[in-house]
DSSP file (Angstrom, degrees, kcal/mol; ACC not computed):
  #  RESIDUE AA STRUCTURE BP1 BP2  ACC     N-H-->O    O-->H-N    N-H-->O    O-->H-N    TCO  KAPPA ALPHA  PHI   PSI    X-CA   Y-CA   Z-CA
    1    1 A M              0   0    0      0, 0.0     2,-0.2     0, 0.0     0, 0.0   0.000 360.0 360.0 360.0 140.6   31.7   34.8   82.6
    2    2 A S     >  -     0   0    0      1,-0.1     4,-2.3     4,-0.0     5,-0.2  -0.480 360.0-110.3 -87.2 165.3   32.6   35.5   86.2
    3    3 A I  H  > S+     0   0    0      1,-0.2     4,-2.6     2,-0.2     5,-0.2   0.870 120.3  55.4 -62.1 -36.3   36.2   35.4   87.5
    4    4 A Q  H  > S+     0   0    0      2,-0.2     4,-2.5     1,-0.2    -1,-0.2   0.905 108.0  47.7 -64.5 -41.2   35.3   32.2   89.4
    5    5 A T  H  > S+     0   0    0      2,-0.2     4,-2.6     1,-0.2    -2,-0.2   0.901 112.3  49.5 -66.0 -41.4   34.2   30.5   86.2
    6    6 A I  H  X S+     0   0    0     -4,-2.3     4,-2.7     2,-0.2    -2,-0.2   0.916 112.1  48.8 -63.4 -43.3   37.3   31.6   84.3
    7    7 A S  H  X S+     0   0    0     -4,-2.6     4,-2.7     2,-0.2    -2,-0.2   0.926 112.8  46.6 -62.6 -45.5   39.5   30.3   87.2
    8    8 A A  H  X S+     0   0    0     -4,-2.5     4,-2.6     2,-0.2    -2,-0.2   0.907 113.9  48.7 -64.3 -41.7   37.7   27.0   87.2
    9    9 A S  H  X S+     0   0    0     -4,-2.6     4,-2.4     2,-0.2    -2,-0.2   0.912 112.9  47.4 -63.5 -43.2   37.9   26.7   83.4
   10   10 A S  H  X S+     0   0    0     -4,-2.7     4,-2.3     2,-0.2    -2,-0.2   0.903 112.7  49.0 -64.9 -42.1   41.6   27.6   83.5
   11   11 A L  H  X S+     0   0    0     -4,-2.7     4,-2.4     2,-0.2    -2,-0.2   0.910 111.2  50.0 -64.5 -42.7   42.3   25.1   86.3
   12   12 A Y  H  X S+     0   0    0     -4,-2.6     4,-2.5     2,-0.2    -2,-0.2   0.925 111.1  48.8 -61.8 -45.1   40.4   22.4   84.4
   13   13 A K  H  X S+     0   0    0     -4,-2.4     4,-2.7     1,-0.2    -1,-0.2   0.901 110.9  51.0 -61.9 -40.7   42.4   23.1   81.2
   14   14 A E  H  X S+     0   0    0     -4,-2.3     4,-2.3     2,-0.2    -1,-0.2   0.903 110.4  48.9 -63.8 -41.1   45.6   23.0   83.2
   15   15 A L  H  X S+     0   0    0     -4,-2.4     4,-2.2     2,-0.2    -2,-0.2   0.901 112.2  48.5 -64.6 -41.5   44.7   19.6   84.7
   16   16 A V  H  X S+     0   0    0     -4,-2.5     4,-2.4     2,-0.2    -2,-0.2   0.930 111.8  49.1 -63.8 -45.5   43.8   18.2   81.3
   17   17 A D  H  X S+     0   0    0     -4,-2.7     4,-2.4     1,-0.2    -2,-0.2   0.890 110.7  50.7 -61.4 -39.7   47.0   19.4   79.8
   18   18 A E  H  X S+     0   0    0     -4,-2.3     4,-2.4     2,-0.2    -1,-0.2   0.899 109.9  50.1 -65.0 -40.6   49.0   17.9   82.7
   19   19 A R  H  X S+     0   0    0     -4,-2.2     4,-2.5     2,-0.2    -2,-0.2   0.907 110.1  50.3 -64.5 -41.4   47.3   14.6   82.2
   20   20 A I  H  X S+     0   0    0     -4,-2.4     4,-2.4     2,-0.2    -2,-0.2   0.925 110.5  49.2 -62.8 -44.4   48.1   14.6   78.5
   21   21 A R  H  X S+     0   0    0     -4,-2.4     4,-2.3     1,-0.2    -2,-0.2   0.908 111.0  51.2 -60.4 -40.9   51.7   15.4   79.3
   22   22 A G  H  X S+     0   0    0     -4,-2.4     4,-2.5     1,-0.2    -2,-0.2   0.905 109.6  49.1 -63.0 -41.8   51.7   12.5   81.8
   23   23 A L  H  X S+     0   0    0     -4,-2.5     4,-2.3     2,-0.2    -1,-0.2   0.891 110.4  50.7 -66.2 -39.0   50.3   10.1   79.2
   24   24 A H  H  X S+     0   0    0     -4,-2.4     4,-2.2     2,-0.2    -2,-0.2   0.911 111.0  49.1 -63.2 -41.3   52.9   11.2   76.6
   25   25 A Q  H  X S+     0   0    0     -4,-2.3     4,-2.5     2,-0.2    -2,-0.2   0.916 110.8  49.8 -64.2 -43.7   55.6   10.6   79.2
   26   26 A E  H  X S+     0   0    0     -4,-2.5     4,-2.5     1,-0.2    -1,-0.2   0.901 110.6  50.5 -61.4 -40.7   54.2    7.1   80.1
   27   27 A A  H  X S+     0   0    0     -4,-2.3     4,-2.2     2,-0.2    -1,-0.2   0.904 110.4  49.2 -64.6 -41.2   54.1    6.2   76.4
   28   28 A A  H  X S+     0   0    0     -4,-2.2     4,-2.2     2,-0.2    -2,-0.2   0.915 112.1  48.2 -64.6 -42.6   57.7    7.3   75.8
   29   29 A E  H  X S+     0   0    0     -4,-2.5     4,-2.5     1,-0.2    -2,-0.2   0.898 111.1  50.9 -64.4 -40.2   58.8    5.2   78.9
   30   30 A H  H  X S+     0   0    0     -4,-2.5     4,-2.4     1,-0.2    -1,-0.2   0.901 109.0  51.9 -63.2 -40.8   56.9    2.2   77.6
   31   31 A S  H  X S+     0   0    0     -4,-2.2     4,-2.2     2,-0.2    -2,-0.2   0.916 110.6  47.2 -62.7 -44.6   58.5    2.6   74.2
   32   32 A V  H  X S+     0   0    0     -4,-2.2     4,-2.4     2,-0.2    -2,-0.2   0.930 112.3  49.8 -63.5 -45.2   62.0    2.7   75.7
   33   33 A A  H  X S+     0   0    0     -4,-2.5     4,-2.4     1,-0.2    -2,-0.2   0.891 109.8  51.8 -61.2 -39.7   61.2   -0.3   77.9
   34   34 A S  H  X S+     0   0    0     -4,-2.4     4,-2.1     2,-0.2    -1,-0.2   0.908 110.0  48.4 -64.1 -42.4   59.9   -2.2   74.9
   35   35 A R  H  X S+     0   0    0     -4,-2.2     4,-2.4     2,-0.2    -2,-0.2   0.893 110.0  52.4 -65.2 -39.1   63.1   -1.5   72.9
   36   36 A V  H  X S+     0   0    0     -4,-2.4     4,-2.6     1,-0.2    -2,-0.2   0.930 109.6  48.9 -61.9 -44.9   65.3   -2.6   75.8
   37   37 A R  H  X S+     0   0    0     -4,-2.4     4,-2.4     1,-0.2    -1,-0.2   0.895 110.7  51.2 -62.1 -39.1   63.3   -5.9   76.0
   38   38 A S  H  X S+     0   0    0     -4,-2.1     4,-2.5     2,-0.2    -1,-0.2   0.915 110.8  47.6 -63.8 -43.1   63.8   -6.4   72.2
   39   39 A V  H  X S+     0   0    0     -4,-2.4     4,-2.4     2,-0.2    -2,-0.2   0.911 111.8  50.3 -65.0 -41.9   67.5   -5.8   72.4
   40   40 A Q  H  X S+     0   0    0     -4,-2.6     4,-2.3     2,-0.2    -2,-0.2   0.914 111.2  48.8 -62.5 -42.0   67.8   -8.2   75.4
   41   41 A K  H  X S+     0   0    0     -4,-2.4     4,-2.4     1,-0.2    -2,-0.2   0.924 111.6  49.0 -63.4 -44.5   65.9  -10.9   73.4
   42   42 A A  H  X S+     0   0    0     -4,-2.5     4,-2.4     1,-0.2    -1,-0.2   0.887 110.3  51.9 -62.7 -38.9   68.1  -10.4   70.4
   43   43 A R  H  X S+     0   0    0     -4,-2.4     4,-2.5     2,-0.2    -1,-0.2   0.915 109.9  48.4 -64.2 -43.1   71.2  -10.6   72.5
   44   44 A R  H  X S+     0   0    0     -4,-2.3     4,-2.4     2,-0.2    -2,-0.2   0.911 111.7  50.0 -63.4 -41.5   70.0  -13.9   74.1
   45   45 A Q  H  X S+     0   0    0     -4,-2.4     4,-2.4     1,-0.2    -2,-0.2   0.907 111.1  48.8 -63.3 -41.0   69.2  -15.3   70.6
   46   46 A A  H  X S+     0   0    0     -4,-2.4     4,-2.5     2,-0.2    -2,-0.2   0.902 110.6  51.0 -65.3 -40.4   72.6  -14.3   69.4
   47   47 A E  H  X S+     0   0    0     -4,-2.5     4,-2.3     2,-0.2    -2,-0.2   0.912 111.4  47.6 -63.7 -41.9   74.3  -15.9   72.4
   48   48 A R  H  X S+     0   0    0     -4,-2.4     4,-2.5     2,-0.2    -2,-0.2   0.905 111.9  50.0 -65.5 -40.3   72.3  -19.2   71.8
   49   49 A A  H  X S+     0   0    0     -4,-2.4     4,-2.4     2,-0.2    -2,-0.2   0.900 110.5  50.1 -64.8 -39.8   73.2  -19.2   68.1
   50   50 A T  H  X S+     0   0    0     -4,-2.5     4,-2.7     2,-0.2    -2,-0.2   0.911 110.2  50.1 -63.4 -42.6   76.9  -18.6   69.0
   51   51 A A  H  X S+     0   0    0     -4,-2.3     4,-2.3     2,-0.2    -2,-0.2   0.913 111.2  48.7 -63.0 -42.5   76.8  -21.5   71.5
   52   52 A R  H  X S+     0   0    0     -4,-2.5     4,-2.5     2,-0.2    -2,-0.2   0.907 111.8  49.7 -64.0 -40.6   75.2  -23.8   68.8
   53   53 A L  H  X S+     0   0    0     -4,-2.4     4,-2.6     2,-0.2    -2,-0.2   0.925 110.9  48.8 -64.2 -44.5   77.8  -22.8   66.3
   54   54 A R  H  X S+     0   0    0     -4,-2.7     4,-2.3     1,-0.2    -1,-0.2   0.914 111.7  49.8 -61.1 -41.6   80.7  -23.4   68.7
   55   55 A A  H  X S+     0   0    0     -4,-2.3     4,-1.5     2,-0.2    -2,-0.2   0.912 111.8  48.3 -63.8 -42.0   79.2  -26.8   69.6
   56   56 A A  H  X S+     0   0    0     -4,-2.5     4,-1.0     1,-0.2    -2,-0.2   0.906 112.4  48.3 -65.6 -40.5   78.9  -27.7   65.9
   57   57 A L  H  < S+     0   0    0     -4,-2.6    -1,-0.2     1,-0.2    -2,-0.2   0.855 108.4  54.6 -67.5 -34.3   82.4  -26.6   65.2
   58   58 A A  H  < S+     0   0    0     -4,-2.3    -1,-0.2     1,-0.2    -2,-0.2   0.825 108.3  49.6 -68.6 -30.3   83.7  -28.6   68.1
   59   59 A R  H  <        0   0    0     -4,-1.5    -1,-0.2     1,-0.2    -2,-0.2   0.740 360.0 360.0 -77.1 -22.6   82.0  -31.7   66.7
   60   60 A A     <        0   0    0     -4,-1.0    -1,-0.2    -3,-0.1    -2,-0.2   0.486 360.0 360.0 -76.8 360.0   83.5  -31.2   63.3
């Protein structure tokens, strides 16, 4: 192998590794965003349930 081939191979491997790290980071960010949306949805559901309970208690 020539030095140029080794350099190109090393550069290619570095680019691939960087892309893999980027994809892992994107996946982690997506996971956090998904959990945030789930918590927000659960909070809205709890607020609606609380409102329904208060309304039912007010009618009683």
